[in-house]
NUFITI-206460 format. One line per 2 residues: for each residue z, x negated, y of C-alpha. Coordinates in pm, 1 decimal. Layout:
<nodes>
Z/X/Y ~ ...
</nodes>
This chain:
<nodes>
803.3/-2318.1/-3176.7 ~ 681.4/-2323.0/-2816.8
844.1/-2067.6/-2587.2 ~ 669.9/-1956.1/-2272.0
866.2/-1924.2/-1951.1 ~ 817.7/-1589.3/-1781.5
877.9/-1518.3/-1415.7 ~ 1148.8/-1253.0/-1419.0
1167.2/-1208.5/-1043.8 ~ 1187.0/-838.7/-969.4
899.7/-668.9/-796.2 ~ 1007.0/-513.2/-469.4
902.5/-153.6/-411.0 ~ 870.9/-77.4/-40.5
744.8/230.7/145.8 ~ 641.4/238.1/512.4
549.0/544.0/713.1 ~ 697.9/851.8/871.7
1062.9/936.9/813.5 ~ 986.9/1240.0/594.0
755.8/1042.6/366.2 ~ 979.0/738.4/335.9
1282.6/957.8/273.5 ~ 1119.5/1080.5/-45.4
1043.7/727.7/-159.8 ~ 1403.0/627.7/-85.6
1520.5/894.9/-330.0 ~ 1330.1/724.0/-612.0
1461.2/376.8/-535.4 ~ 1215.0/227.4/-287.3
1320.1/13.3/5.2 ~ 1197.5/196.0/313.6
1084.2/126.2/666.9 ~ 1090.9/466.5/836.0
868.0/527.8/1136.9 ~ 713.4/186.2/1081.5
477.6/26.3/1330.8 ~ 173.5/-189.7/1255.2
380.2/-487.6/1372.1 ~ 656.8/-403.8/1122.2
399.4/-386.1/842.1 ~ 250.9/-722.1/941.1
595.8/-881.7/961.2 ~ 687.9/-750.8/615.9
360.9/-866.2/459.7 ~ 394.5/-1210.0/620.9
743.2/-1241.2/471.4 ~ 623.9/-1133.1/127.2
334.4/-1379.9/124.7 ~ 518.1/-1678.2/270.0
812.4/-1636.6/32.0 ~ 578.0/-1565.8/-261.7
751.1/-1240.6/-354.1 ~ 598.5/-973.4/-573.1
582.6/-627.1/-418.9 ~ 431.4/-283.1/-440.5
394.3/-168.1/-80.4 ~ 323.2/202.0/-27.5
184.7/262.6/321.0 ~ 107.1/586.9/501.1
-261.0/628.1/589.2 ~ -236.7/551.2/961.7
-66.1/216.6/897.6 ~ -290.0/134.0/602.7
-602.2/162.7/816.2 ~ -481.1/-116.9/1046.1
-660.1/-445.5/1095.1 ~ -378.9/-699.8/1094.8
-443.7/-1035.7/928.1 ~ -169.6/-1001.7/665.1
-285.8/-651.1/570.0 ~ -642.7/-781.3/534.4
-516.6/-1066.2/318.1 ~ -324.6/-826.2/92.7
-632.8/-605.7/54.8 ~ -863.4/-900.4/-19.0
-639.1/-1099.0/-252.1 ~ -442.7/-846.8/-452.2
-212.4/-1012.4/-700.6 ~ 152.8/-1050.7/-605.4
141.4/-805.4/-314.5 ~ -25.9/-472.6/-387.1
-76.5/-231.6/-96.5 ~ -133.1/135.0/-178.9
-236.1/392.8/80.7 ~ -90.7/744.9/66.0
-179.8/1053.2/271.7 ~ 45.7/1176.5/550.1
272.6/1468.3/460.6 ~ 153.0/1668.0/761.0
-212.8/1682.5/648.4 ~ -261.7/1590.7/281.4
-565.0/1816.8/240.0 ~ -763.8/1632.1/505.9
-695.7/1292.3/350.0 ~ -1002.6/1092.1/252.9
-929.8/764.9/74.2 ~ -1153.8/467.1/157.1
-1272.2/446.6/-203.6 ~ -1464.1/772.7/-154.7
-1705.3/598.3/82.7 ~ -1768.9/330.2/-179.7
-1827.4/587.3/-454.6 ~ -2070.5/782.4/-235.5
-2259.0/466.6/-136.6 ~ -2311.4/380.7/-503.3
-2357.9/722.9/-662.4 ~ -2484.8/928.6/-370.3
-2329.6/1190.9/-143.3 ~ -2313.8/1456.3/-415.7
-2099.4/1239.2/-644.5 ~ -1772.2/1381.0/-515.5
-1874.9/1742.9/-474.3 ~ -1675.7/1998.3/-670.2
-1873.1/2156.0/-951.6
</nodes>
């Protein structure tokens, strides 16, 4: 019988953003980078890619909208490093995820209206 070898390397769960937001993620077991800067995000992503680690990286909106090369690579490639954007705690109601623009461009501006 042929056995397959599975990669059992743990997936890192990391949250970057304001102290209040990251504190909550810390309570559920995430590594955190409180009050992270765009440079800290880029440094972390560079490390994850160059060492071929698997990670779920939760990033507060302001950081997630950055234009660094490693963030762009994570967004374009997917796979081992998954970056997820979350709204800031101070203004969750005003949050507009980037996917809404895509949905509206395909289905029209009324696609996301409440009915």
